C-alpha positions, 0 to 999 in steps of 0.5 A: 327660479320664476320669471319676473312678473309679466307686468314689469315686462310690459313696463319694459316694453312701455319704457323701451317704446318712449325711450326709442322716440327720443332721438340720441345720437352720439353727442346728443343724449341730453334728451334721454339723459333727462328723461332717465334721471327723471324716472330715476329720481321718482324712485331714488332722488337721494342717490341719482346724479348725472356726471360731467360726461352726461352719464346718468347714475342711480344706486340701489343701496345694498348691505354692504358698499365695498364691491358694487355691481355696475350695470349700465346701458348706453343712451346714444344711437347711431341715428341722425336727430332727424331720423324718422322714428316711427315704429311698427308693432305686431303681436311678436315684435316691434320694428324701429330705428334703435328699438333694440340698440339701445332703447331696450337696454335703457328700458332693462335698467328702469325695470331693474330699478322698479322691481327692487323697489317695488319688491323692497329688496335690499341686495348684499352689495350696492348696485349702481344702474348707469345710462351712459354716453358716447358708446357708438360711432365716434364716441370712443366710449368716453361715457364708460371711460368715465364710469370705470374711472370713477369706480376702478377696480372696486366693483364685483362686476361690470355688466353691459346691457344691450337689447339685442343678442339673447344668448350672446356673452361678450367676454372679449372686447376687440381692439379697434382703431379708427382713422380719417384719411384726407387728400387735398390738391388745387382742383380746377374746372372739370374741362379746362383743367382736365388732367390735373389730379382729383382728390376723389379719383385719387382717393378711389385709387387709394382705397382700392390698394388698402383693400388689397392688403391682406388680412391677417388669417391668424385671428378674426380681423376686419376693415371697413370704410364706412363714410367717404366724402369730398369734392365741390361740384359736378363740373369741378376737379375735387380739391379735397376728399376724405374717408374714414376707416375702421379696423379691428381684431381679436388680438392687439399686436395682429391689429398693429401689424395690419395697421403698419401694412395699410399705412405703408401703402398710403405712405408710398402713395405719392401723387403729384400736386396732392397731399395726403394726411391722417389722423386717429379719430377713435381707439378702443382697447381690447381685453378678455375675461377668462371663460372659467371666471366666476362672473362668466360661469354665473351669466351661464347658469342664469341664462341656462335656467331659462333655457337660453343657450349661452354663447361666449363671444367677442365685440366692441361694447362699453365692456371693452373699458373694464376689460381692458384694465383687467376688471370683471366685465361682460356684455349680454343681450336682452332679447333676440331681434336683428338689423341693428343700426338700420330703419328696420331694426326690430326686437322680438317681445316674447323672449324679453321675460327671459332675458330680463329674468336671467339678469336679475337671477345673475345679481342673485348669484353674484351676492351669494355668500359662499359656503364655508368649506370643511377641512378633513382633519389630518392625523397628528403627528407624534 
């Protein structure tokens, strides 16, 4: 199977750089959506829509529409609106915030659309290309939830594109729960009221106790306190403080047991003149597609065709939503790179041709008609 022509790789890289320059933090994807809708409409104005969640969808019409293929990539990034989006380019790589996560994934959608249109390819089944919202941070996968609610079990497959992670095939969606925990007291003057409880002081003690809870060893499980805030001024006893906690596990029952242990610690932390409250701020359901499923076997075949070693793995991606409902879904990366979610995130340019070619080959494999099996005639019974 040949690689797609170099002109499409150049197009993907140029689109990637354009998209990277559009600030798109979670819940602020409108400008990216407008740009992508314009590119979709230039090829397919009839079948391009923006739904109520802000997702941008377009359809490559196939011979049949009963079992469509959904290919998606999220538009949002972890970076704020005012982040410095300057990039650095060499012959081997491009470096800059969100260049791989997920500017290249989005560029992959645009490239697939252009490739099918230029070559006048009519697939066996409809293909829906979806640029979706709210994958990162506290987005809680709202964009993908709307997509799955629209198509439900009808699709042949959900294929989620990420710019980074070439060779990684996410077949298991991690169970994830997130909480905001808040401490509140009266506060006061740092000298005059010294001795009154400080929300910040007590928060640090509580965090230390939470981190002391044994992490389950039966399967991979993680804890991360990714954000803390609070206080009034340097010379004030903090009247309030809060932190956000992210908990993940490969098994939901293990995660729930771990959460119960953590909240037991929180409930036992009785602090005079201090109130502790919490709220759930995110929940990503887990799920898994079996390694032997035809979708998994075909992406492995597609990757190996381009000498990419498949690595079946777990993660928290948009694929969580269809996987949690028992629908066939995978998440795949388009190139190599590193330092995701940082200012020096980078993508390698050379492997993009293999990554995109493998995805397009996967589409061919998915709509291949199965060969009819031949039955061996049995003996006639007397």
